[in-house]
Every structure is written in structure tokens, then in C-alpha cells.
C-alpha positions as CSV (number, residue, x, y, z in Angstrom):
1,X,68.2,77.0,58.5
2,X,71.1,77.9,58.9
3,X,73.2,81.2,57.2
4,X,76.1,81.8,55.6
5,X,77.9,85.4,56.4
6,X,79.5,86.2,53.0
7,X,80.1,89.5,53.6
8,X,80.4,92.2,56.9
9,X,80.9,95.8,57.5
10,X,81.6,97.9,60.7
11,X,79.7,101.2,60.3
12,X,80.8,103.6,63.1
13,X,78.2,106.3,64.4
14,X,78.9,109.8,63.2
15,X,80.8,112.0,65.5
16,X,78.2,114.6,65.9
17,X,76.0,111.8,68.1
18,X,79.2,110.9,70.4
19,X,80.1,114.3,71.0
20,X,76.7,114.8,72.3
21,X,76.8,111.3,74.6
22,X,80.7,113.7,75.8
23,X,78.9,116.1,76.4
24,X,75.9,114.9,78.5
25,X,73.3,115.4,76.1
26,X,72.4,112.5,75.5
27,X,71.3,108.9,78.2
28,X,73.3,106.5,76.2
29,X,76.1,106.9,73.8
30,X,75.3,106.0,70.2
31,X,76.2,102.3,69.1
32,X,78.3,100.6,66.0
33,X,76.4,97.8,64.3
34,X,77.9,95.1,61.7
35,X,75.9,95.1,58.5
36,X,75.5,91.2,57.5
37,X,75.6,90.1,53.9
38,X,74.2,86.4,53.7
39,X,74.0,84.4,51.4
40,X,70.3,84.0,49.1
41,X,70.2,87.8,49.3
42,X,69.7,88.5,53.2
43,X,70.5,90.7,55.3
44,X,71.4,91.3,58.9
45,X,73.1,93.3,61.7
46,X,74.1,93.4,65.2
47,X,74.5,96.4,67.3
48,X,77.2,97.2,69.2
49,X,79.2,99.7,72.0
50,X,82.2,101.6,69.8
51,X,85.1,100.1,71.5
52,X,83.9,96.6,70.7
53,X,83.7,97.6,66.8
54,X,87.2,98.3,67.4
55,X,87.9,95.2,69.0
56,X,86.1,93.1,65.8
57,X,88.3,95.3,63.8
58,X,91.3,93.9,64.8
59,X,90.4,90.7,64.9
60,X,87.2,89.7,61.8
61,X,86.4,86.2,62.0
62,X,87.4,84.5,58.2
63,X,84.4,84.7,56.0
64,X,82.2,82.8,54.9
65,X,81.4,81.8,57.9
66,X,77.8,80.2,59.4
67,X,75.9,82.9,61.1
68,X,75.1,81.6,64.3
69,X,79.1,81.1,64.8
70,X,79.5,84.0,63.2
71,X,77.6,85.7,65.6
72,X,79.4,83.8,69.1
73,X,82.7,85.2,68.0
74,X,81.1,89.5,67.8
75,X,79.7,88.3,71.2
76,X,82.8,86.9,72.3
77,X,84.3,90.3,71.9
78,X,81.6,91.9,73.7
79,X,81.8,90.2,77.0
80,X,86.0,90.1,76.6
81,X,85.2,94.3,75.7
82,X,82.6,94.7,79.1
83,X,85.0,92.9,81.3
84,X,87.7,95.5,81.0
85,X,85.5,98.6,81.0
86,X,84.6,97.1,84.5
87,X,88.0,96.8,85.6
88,X,88.6,100.2,83.8
89,X,85.9,101.8,85.6
90,X,87.2,100.0,89.4
91,X,90.6,101.1,89.2
92,X,89.5,105.4,89.2
93,X,87.5,104.0,92.0
94,X,84.8,101.4,93.1
95,X,81.1,100.9,92.7
96,X,78.0,99.7,93.5
97,X,77.2,96.6,91.3
98,X,74.1,98.8,89.9
99,X,76.2,101.7,89.1
100,X,78.9,98.8,87.0
101,X,75.5,98.3,85.3
102,X,73.9,100.9,84.4
103,X,77.0,102.6,82.4
104,X,77.8,99.0,80.9
105,X,74.0,99.8,79.7
106,X,74.1,103.4,78.7
107,X,77.3,102.6,76.5
108,X,75.2,99.9,74.5
109,X,76.0,96.9,76.1
110,X,73.9,94.0,75.9
111,X,72.4,92.2,79.2
112,X,74.6,88.7,78.9
113,X,77.2,90.9,78.2
114,X,76.5,92.9,81.1
115,X,75.5,89.6,83.4
116,X,79.6,88.1,82.5
117,X,81.5,90.8,83.3
118,X,79.8,91.9,86.6
119,X,79.6,88.0,87.2
120,X,83.5,87.5,86.8
121,X,84.2,90.6,88.3
122,X,82.3,89.5,91.7
123,X,84.5,86.3,91.4
124,X,88.0,88.1,91.5
125,X,86.2,90.3,94.2
126,X,87.3,93.7,92.0
127,X,83.7,94.1,92.2
128,X,82.3,94.1,96.1
129,X,78.8,95.6,96.5
130,X,79.2,95.3,100.9
131,X,83.4,96.5,100.8
132,X,82.1,99.2,98.6
133,X,78.6,100.3,100.9
134,X,81.0,100.2,104.1
135,X,82.8,102.5,102.5
136,X,80.7,104.9,100.9
137,X,79.1,105.5,104.1
138,X,82.1,105.8,106.4
139,X,83.2,108.6,104.1
140,X,80.1,110.4,103.7
141,X,80.1,110.6,107.6
142,X,83.3,112.4,107.8
143,X,82.4,115.2,105.5
144,X,79.4,115.2,107.5
145,X,76.4,113.8,105.5
146,X,73.1,112.7,107.4
147,X,71.3,109.6,106.9
148,X,68.9,110.2,104.5
149,X,71.3,111.8,102.0
150,X,73.5,108.4,102.8
151,X,70.1,106.2,102.0
152,X,68.9,108.8,98.6
153,X,73.1,109.0,97.1
154,X,73.1,105.0,97.3
155,X,69.6,104.0,96.2
156,X,70.5,106.2,93.4
157,X,73.5,104.1,92.7
158,X,70.6,100.8,92.3
159,X,71.6,100.0,95.8
160,X,69.2,98.1,97.7
161,X,69.6,99.0,101.1
162,X,67.8,95.9,102.7
163,X,71.3,94.1,101.3
164,X,73.2,95.8,102.9
165,X,74.7,93.6,106.6
166,X,74.2,95.0,109.9
167,X,72.4,97.9,107.9
168,X,71.5,101.0,109.5
169,X,72.3,99.4,112.7
170,X,75.9,99.2,112.1
171,X,76.0,102.5,110.5
172,X,74.0,105.1,112.2
173,X,73.6,106.4,116.0
174,X,71.7,108.7,117.0
175,X,74.5,110.4,119.6
176,X,76.4,110.1,116.1
177,X,73.9,111.5,114.2
178,X,74.0,114.7,116.9
179,X,77.4,115.2,117.0
180,X,78.0,115.3,112.9
181,X,75.0,118.2,113.1
182,X,77.0,120.0,115.1
183,X,79.4,119.8,114.0
184,X,78.3,121.2,111.2
185,X,76.3,124.3,112.7
186,X,79.8,124.5,115.4
187,X,81.3,126.2,111.8
188,X,78.1,128.5,110.5
189,X,77.0,131.5,111.5
190,X,73.5,131.9,113.6
191,X,71.2,134.0,111.5
192,X,69.6,136.9,112.7
193,X,66.2,136.3,111.6
194,X,64.2,133.2,111.7
195,X,67.4,131.1,113.4
196,X,65.7,128.0,114.3
197,X,64.3,127.5,111.0
198,X,67.3,128.5,108.2
199,X,69.3,126.3,110.7
200,X,66.7,122.8,110.8
201,X,66.3,123.2,106.9
202,X,70.1,123.8,105.8
203,X,70.8,120.5,108.4
204,X,68.0,118.7,106.6
205,X,68.9,119.4,103.2
206,X,72.1,117.1,104.6
207,X,70.4,114.5,105.0
208,X,69.8,115.2,108.9
209,X,66.3,113.5,110.2
210,X,64.1,116.8,111.5
211,X,64.4,115.5,115.0
212,X,68.2,115.8,115.1
213,X,68.3,118.8,113.1
214,X,65.4,120.6,116.4
215,X,67.9,118.9,118.7
216,X,71.6,120.1,117.4
217,X,69.9,123.2,116.4
218,X,68.5,124.0,120.0
219,X,72.2,123.6,121.3
220,X,73.4,125.8,119.3
221,X,71.2,128.8,119.6
222,X,71.5,128.2,123.8
223,X,75.1,127.8,123.4
224,X,74.6,131.6,121.3
225,X,72.7,133.2,124.4
226,X,75.2,131.7,127.1
227,X,77.7,133.1,125.3
228,X,75.8,136.9,125.0
229,X,74.7,136.8,128.2
230,X,78.3,136.5,129.9
């Protein structure tokens, strides 16, 4: 049975709820909703992200309108807003695909709109998982991060490590990890007590394996002893 929408009212969330999300207290941004009055005294509501509601206000479909056509018009606006939001995200910095999906979901976008935006952004090569991973790994290596810390951060961004071409062989070698760990230790003062334990813990906290951390610390302490002996 088809219903006809005779009236549609947009209701925005209160400012306190929006402020709570902006401050980091809420995990999901409060949504707006369109309350629809249908012929026959029925009512239905469509929950949508706030930015979708704002665009809807500027592009309201003519009423009365068939319910299916009305809902399709709202979904079209939502897909458009989702793609716009993705391009805005990527203009600020590159993102992992899972990271983009997560952010859109937190803003209240529905799965079909998220899928549409991700597919289009990937098609236009605005969104490129391989490019993101390659840059992310190399940039974190330059910061002195170890493999484990990099992997932990990639997983937090919903990256599947097995899907990265050539990973980990093309990105990590024991010699390179040891060189980065040694470079970090060269800038750090050797503790007077429990030096080995403290320095190994420091390197492991930066994402290096125990094996790499221990080798780097041994070399650093050996060099320190040689300097003192001269």
C-alpha cells in the first residue's frame, strides 16, 4: 500500500547534545529527523545527519508526495552529503577506507549512503587504501616508530594488514628497525640504574620488538662503557 506525505517537519537536535559531541563526550553525533504526516492520519520519521537536514531544508520536495518518492529524495540528498563530507576529509589529510566509514557512521549516515560515498571516492581515486598505507608506514618510520606500534595504529584505523600489497616484507627489515631504534637511543641519556631494563622498555613502547630493542640497547651500553674507559 502506498502512502502520501502531506506534511514534513525538520527537527534539529538541541545545541547541548551537539556540543557534547564536539567536546568528545559523545561517540555519535546527534541526528536531526524529518517528521512526516501521511494521508489517513499516519506518521513516520526519517532520522538523518544534521548536514543532510540542512540541505534538505534548501531542497524540499514538493508536497503532497508519494512516501517512496519522498524517502528516495531524502536518500539522494544523504548520498550527496556523504560524498561531500568524504572529499572534505580527504582534502585535509589522507584516510584509510575503514576510517572514513567509521567517521561517516559516527555522523549518522546510513550504510547505503556510506557505501555510495566510499565507492565513488575510490572510483575517483580520492580514496586509495594502498596509497594511504604506504605513506602512513613510511611517515611513521621517519618518526622513529617500530613495526608493532605502526601495526597497532593501522588496525585502529580498520586497516587489514594482509590486504596491504607486499606487507610486511617490502616495508620492514631487521636492519632498518635496529638502525631506527639505535637512532632513538643516541638522543637519550643512559639511566644510572637498571639502564638495560628502562631503555628496552622505552623502545618497546615505541613499537619495537624485544629482540630489536635488546640488541639496540646492548650496543648503546657497550658504546657507553667504551667511552667511559677511554
